[in-house]
C-alpha atoms as an extended CHARMM CRD file, in Angstrom:
* protein
*
        86  EXT
         1         1  MET       CA            170.0830000000       93.0580000000       59.6270000000  PROA      1               0.0000000000
         2         2  ASN       CA            170.9140000000       92.5460000000       63.2840000000  PROA      2               0.0000000000
         3         3  ILE       CA            168.7550000000       91.6080000000       66.2480000000  PROA      3               0.0000000000
         4         4  ASP       CA            168.9210000000       95.1070000000       67.7620000000  PROA      4               0.0000000000
         5         5  TYR       CA            167.4010000000       96.6080000000       64.6120000000  PROA      5               0.0000000000
         6         6  VAL       CA            164.6580000000       93.9600000000       64.5890000000  PROA      6               0.0000000000
         7         7  PHE       CA            163.8200000000       94.4430000000       68.2740000000  PROA      7               0.0000000000
         8         8  ASP       CA            163.7380000000       98.2030000000       67.7620000000  PROA      8               0.0000000000
         9         9  ALA       CA            161.2150000000       97.7660000000       64.9410000000  PROA      9               0.0000000000
        10        10  ILE       CA            159.0610000000       95.5700000000       67.1800000000  PROA      10              0.0000000000
        11        11  LYS       CA            159.3680000000       98.0970000000       70.0040000000  PROA      11              0.0000000000
        12        12  THR       CA            158.0280000000      100.8790000000       67.7670000000  PROA      12              0.0000000000
        13        13  GLU       CA            155.0560000000       98.6540000000       66.9130000000  PROA      13              0.0000000000
        14        14  ARG       CA            154.4200000000       97.9440000000       70.6100000000  PROA      14              0.0000000000
        15        15  GLU       CA            154.4950000000      101.6790000000       71.3650000000  PROA      15              0.0000000000
        16        16  TYR       CA            151.9280000000      102.2040000000       68.6020000000  PROA      16              0.0000000000
        17        17  GLN       CA            149.7380000000       99.4000000000       69.9610000000  PROA      17              0.0000000000
        18        18  LYS       CA            149.8680000000      100.8350000000       73.4740000000  PROA      18              0.0000000000
        19        19  ARG       CA            148.6840000000      104.2320000000       72.2030000000  PROA      19              0.0000000000
        20        20  GLU       CA            145.9510000000      102.8210000000       69.9780000000  PROA      20              0.0000000000
        21        21  TRP       CA            144.6580000000      100.0300000000       72.2490000000  PROA      21              0.0000000000
        22        22  PRO       CA            145.5150000000      100.8310000000       75.8810000000  PROA      22              0.0000000000
        23        23  ASN       CA            143.1290000000       98.1460000000       77.2240000000  PROA      23              0.0000000000
        24        24  SER       CA            144.6250000000       95.2030000000       75.3570000000  PROA      24              0.0000000000
        25        25  LYS       CA            144.9170000000       93.0910000000       78.5290000000  PROA      25              0.0000000000
        26        26  LYS       CA            141.2020000000       92.4310000000       78.2000000000  PROA      26              0.0000000000
        27        27  LEU       CA            141.8340000000       90.3540000000       75.0720000000  PROA      27              0.0000000000
        28        28  GLY       CA            143.2440000000       87.3890000000       76.9550000000  PROA      28              0.0000000000
        29        29  VAL       CA            145.5570000000       84.8690000000       75.3510000000  PROA      29              0.0000000000
        30        30  THR       CA            142.8080000000       83.4740000000       73.1190000000  PROA      30              0.0000000000
        31        31  GLY       CA            142.0000000000       86.9590000000       71.8400000000  PROA      31              0.0000000000
        32        32  GLU       CA            145.6670000000       87.6310000000       71.1180000000  PROA      32              0.0000000000
        33        33  ILE       CA            145.9790000000       84.4070000000       69.1190000000  PROA      33              0.0000000000
        34        34  THR       CA            142.7530000000       85.1520000000       67.2340000000  PROA      34              0.0000000000
        35        35  LEU       CA            144.1340000000       88.5900000000       66.3360000000  PROA      35              0.0000000000
        36        36  LEU       CA            147.4240000000       86.9880000000       65.3160000000  PROA      36              0.0000000000
        37        37  ARG       CA            145.5660000000       84.6430000000       62.9660000000  PROA      37              0.0000000000
        38        38  SER       CA            143.8140000000       87.5810000000       61.3210000000  PROA      38              0.0000000000
        39        39  TYR       CA            147.1850000000       89.2310000000       60.6390000000  PROA      39              0.0000000000
        40        40  LEU       CA            148.5570000000       85.9390000000       59.3470000000  PROA      40              0.0000000000
        41        41  ARG       CA            145.6710000000       85.8120000000       56.8590000000  PROA      41              0.0000000000
        42        42  GLU       CA            146.4460000000       89.4340000000       55.9240000000  PROA      42              0.0000000000
        43        43  PHE       CA            150.1020000000       88.4830000000       55.4060000000  PROA      43              0.0000000000
        44        44  GLU       CA            149.1010000000       85.5940000000       53.1450000000  PROA      44              0.0000000000
        45        45  GLU       CA            146.7450000000       87.7760000000       51.1250000000  PROA      45              0.0000000000
        46        46  ASN       CA            149.3360000000       90.5380000000       50.8080000000  PROA      46              0.0000000000
        47        47  TYR       CA            151.8960000000       87.9850000000       49.6920000000  PROA      47              0.0000000000
        48        48  ARG       CA            149.5990000000       86.5390000000       47.0300000000  PROA      48              0.0000000000
        49        49  SER       CA            148.4680000000       89.9130000000       45.7210000000  PROA      49              0.0000000000
        50        50  ASN       CA            151.8920000000       91.5920000000       45.7620000000  PROA      50              0.0000000000
        51        51  ASP       CA            154.1210000000       88.8080000000       44.5050000000  PROA      51              0.0000000000
        52        52  ASP       CA            155.2930000000       90.3900000000       41.2890000000  PROA      52              0.0000000000
        53        53  GLY       CA            157.8650000000       87.7270000000       40.5110000000  PROA      53              0.0000000000
        54        54  ALA       CA            160.7330000000       89.9640000000       41.6310000000  PROA      54              0.0000000000
        55        55  ASP       CA            163.7670000000       88.2430000000       43.0860000000  PROA      55              0.0000000000
        56        56  ILE       CA            162.9100000000       89.0150000000       46.7150000000  PROA      56              0.0000000000
        57        57  ASP       CA            161.7360000000       86.7500000000       49.5160000000  PROA      57              0.0000000000
        58        58  VAL       CA            158.6130000000       88.6980000000       50.4740000000  PROA      58              0.0000000000
        59        59  PRO       CA            157.0160000000       91.9780000000       49.4090000000  PROA      59              0.0000000000
        60        60  GLU       CA            157.7240000000       94.8700000000       51.8130000000  PROA      60              0.0000000000
        61        61  ILE       CA            154.0790000000       95.0980000000       52.8750000000  PROA      61              0.0000000000
        62        62  CYS       CA            154.4260000000       91.5700000000       54.2530000000  PROA      62              0.0000000000
        63        63  LEU       CA            157.3560000000       92.6650000000       56.4120000000  PROA      63              0.0000000000
        64        64  HSD       CA            155.0190000000       95.1770000000       58.0660000000  PROA      64              0.0000000000
        65        65  ASP       CA            152.6380000000       92.3100000000       58.7890000000  PROA      65              0.0000000000
        66        66  LEU       CA            155.5010000000       90.3280000000       60.3590000000  PROA      66              0.0000000000
        67        67  ARG       CA            156.3600000000       93.2600000000       62.6310000000  PROA      67              0.0000000000
        68        68  LYS       CA            152.7180000000       93.5050000000       63.7150000000  PROA      68              0.0000000000
        69        69  MET       CA            152.5140000000       89.7760000000       64.4280000000  PROA      69              0.0000000000
        70        70  ALA       CA            155.7510000000       89.7910000000       66.4110000000  PROA      70              0.0000000000
        71        71  ALA       CA            154.4720000000       92.6960000000       68.5070000000  PROA      71              0.0000000000
        72        72  ILE       CA            151.1560000000       90.9400000000       69.1290000000  PROA      72              0.0000000000
        73        73  LEU       CA            153.0140000000       87.9140000000       70.4850000000  PROA      73              0.0000000000
        74        74  ILE       CA            155.2260000000       90.1150000000       72.6450000000  PROA      74              0.0000000000
        75        75  ARG       CA            152.1490000000       91.8990000000       73.9910000000  PROA      75              0.0000000000
        76        76  ALA       CA            150.6130000000       88.5240000000       74.8520000000  PROA      76              0.0000000000
        77        77  MET       CA            153.7420000000       87.6130000000       76.8150000000  PROA      77              0.0000000000
        78        78  GLU       CA            153.8280000000       91.0250000000       78.5140000000  PROA      78              0.0000000000
        79        79  ASN       CA            150.2160000000       90.5960000000       79.5950000000  PROA      79              0.0000000000
        80        80  HSD       CA            150.1780000000       86.8950000000       80.4090000000  PROA      80              0.0000000000
        81        81  GLY       CA            153.7250000000       85.7450000000       81.1520000000  PROA      81              0.0000000000
        82        82  ALA       CA            156.9500000000       84.8280000000       79.4000000000  PROA      82              0.0000000000
        83        83  PRO       CA            158.7580000000       81.8320000000       80.8440000000  PROA      83              0.0000000000
        84        84  LYS       CA            162.4280000000       81.6860000000       79.9020000000  PROA      84              0.0000000000
        85        85  ARG       CA            163.9370000000       78.7670000000       78.0390000000  PROA      85              0.0000000000
        86        86  LEU       CA            166.3060000000       76.9100000000       80.3020000000  PROA      86              0.0000000000
């Protein structure tokens, strides 16, 4: 899997978020992190309840949670700033 594919997946999630929650700027950084924590808990629960012992790193449903969390963090940076690493 390459970075372009990953960023494209995140972009589709951001487009979905923009349609579903057009006023997300009102969340603030604290709200974004609180939402992120709720999806992290969902990821953990999905991992526990879908770990069937198969030889894979994470169940597919958890990968959807990762995409959502990545998009939440990107939205937070879009709304509140994204300083570059020097």
